N, C-alpha and C positions, 0 to 999 in steps of 0.2 A: 530618208534619202537611201538610194539604192547603190550598191557597190558598182554596178555596171556603168553608172552614169559618171563615175569619178576615177575609175581604175585606168591604168595604161593598157592599151589593147595591142599596140604594135610592140610585142615583147621580144627582146633578143633571148635566145635560148642556146643551149649546148647539149650534146649527147654525152652519155656516161663515159665514152672513151676519149673524149677531148682531153688534151694535155693540160695539166694545171697552169703551165706557162701561157697557153693560148687563152684560157679562161681569164687569167690575171690580165692579159693585154686587152681583151674585150671590155672587162670592167673599167679598166683605167682609161681607154681611149673613148669610152661612152659615158664616163662619169657616173657609173651605177655601182651599187654595192652588193647586188645579188643576181644570180642567173638561174632560172628554172632549167632543170635537166629533164629532157623529154625523150621518149622512145616512141616512134610512129605517132607523134602528136600527142601522146598521153604523158602526163606528168609522173615522173618516178623519183624526183628528188629536187633539191636546191643547194646551190653552193653560194657561199657569201664571201665578201672580202675577209671576214674574220676567219673563216674555215681555211682560206689560203694562208693567212698570217700564221695561224696556229700550226699549219702543216710545214711551213718554211723553216729551215734551219736558223737557229738563233744567231744573233750577231757575234756570240762568243765561239761559234763553231769554227773549226780549223779548215773548212773547205775553201779552196780558191774559187775564183769567179767561174772558171770553166766547169768545175765539179758542181757548183751550185746550179748553173744553167742546165747541166746534164740531168741533175736530180729532178728539177722541176719539169723538164721535158718528158721525163720518164713516168712521173706520177700522173695519174688519171683523175678526172673529176670524180669518178666512182669511188676513189680512195678516200675522199674527204667530204663528200656531199652528205646532206641530211636526207636519208631516204624517207619516203612517205611522209612529207612535211604536212603540217596542218593547212587545210584549204577551205575556201568558201565558194559559194555560188554567186553569180552576178546578181540574183534577186535578193540575196541576203542584205540586211540593212548595214549602213555604214556604222551605225552605232554598235552593232554586234561586233563588227571588225575592230572598232576601237577598244571595246572591253577585252577582247582576246589579245590584242597587241599590248595593252597595258598590263593585264594580269599574267601573261606568258612571257612578257618582255621580248616581243617580236616586232621588228621594224618593218616587215613586209610580208605579205600573204599572197600566194598564188591563187588565182581564181579559176575554177574548172567548171565544165559543163556536166551533165548527168552521166556522161560516158567517161569522165575523167580526162577529157582533152583540155589542154590549157587554152583559156580564152582571155586571160588578162593577169595583171599583176597590181596589187594594191599596196602602196607604201604609206608610211606614216605622214609623209608630205602630202599625199593625196587626201588623207583624212583632214589634216589641218587646212588644206586649201578648201575643201568643202565646208568646214566650219566657218572660215572666214567669210566665204561667199554667202553662206546662209544667214549670217548675222546681220549683214548690211553695213558693216563697219567701213568698207571701202566706198560706199555710196553716200557718205556723208550724213548718215542717219543719226538722229538724236538719241541718246542713251539715257533711260531712266532705270534706276535700280531701287526696288522697294522691298521693305519687310512687311509682308502681308499675313494676316491670320491664316493658319492652315485649316481652312474650312471651305466648303463649296461656295462659289459665287464671289470670292474675294478678288480674283483676277478679272472676273466679268465686270465688277464695279469700275475698275481702272480703265478697262477697254471701252466701256460706255462713256466714261469722261473723255477719253481720246477721240471717240467718234463724234462727240458734240463739237469738237474743234477741227473736225474733218482731217484728223491725223491719219496717216496710212501706216498701219502696223506692218513692220518688216520682219521682226522675229520676236519670239518670246521664249525665254530660257528660265527654268525653274530649278532651284536647288534646295536642300534642307540642311546639309552639314554645316554651312557657314551662317545659318540663321539662328536667331534666338529660339529657345524652347517654345513650342506651340505656334511658331511662325514659319513662313517659307520666304526665301529671297527670290525675287522675280526681277529679271532684267528684260526690259522691253525696249526695242529700238523702233523709231518712228520717223517719218518725214512729215513736214508741215508746209503750209503754203508759203509763209514768209516769217521774217523775224518778229514782227508785231504779234502774230498768232502765236509764235513759239513762247514769247515772253508771257503772254496771258495764260498759256497753257501751263507754263512753269508755276505761275502763282496758284492756279487752281489745284494743281497736283500736290504742291507743298502745303496748301491749306487743308487738304482732305485725306492725305495719305502720309505714311512714314516713308519719306524718300531718303534713302541712304546716300544716293549720289546721282548726279546728272550731268550731261554735257555732250560734246561732240569730240570723238577721239581724233587727234591731229595726225592723220596717217602720213600726210606728205612730209611733215617735219619730225617724223619718228626717229629715234636713235638708229644709227647705221654703223657698220663696221668701218 
């Protein structure tokens, strides 16, 4: 999956001389947590709600409300922004972005072109949205989780069985950290023609493979706030 297919393209920006008060208002009114800072279209920094919070006087400060507003109006984005932030290109993979976000503890990445001009913004929400869509969970796909030998052809055997039942493979995810030694854990989501075929497929898979879990996730009745 490519970043350019999932990033936000209509991105609100500020310049480095924007007051911190105005930047705060923009983030609050638009329910966003970060603002790229640009100069002549090129990215020069990024300011986040965390930057604003860290720069604001603490609750124990003795400033009155007028002094507080004056201080925030005098402070500029350039005083608190992260200069030269990490960036990616639109043709970079979403998986690469996820690794960077996870390991560097970053919740959003600016996306630039080869000239350094801002073309988008990728957030952790965008990454999760892409993951959810690619798995097929919201399409009512059946989920089968297997422990398979870590050897060539083990997944192919499962797929061949699915093909015999005319099951449509929506996604295949493989991991090793949560599997027994010498095995790999493979989660496959499929759609089938009807319930009768699904039940027959279940019996076939259970008889021939180590099925850790299977079912359809009840997205409509999921826990909610």
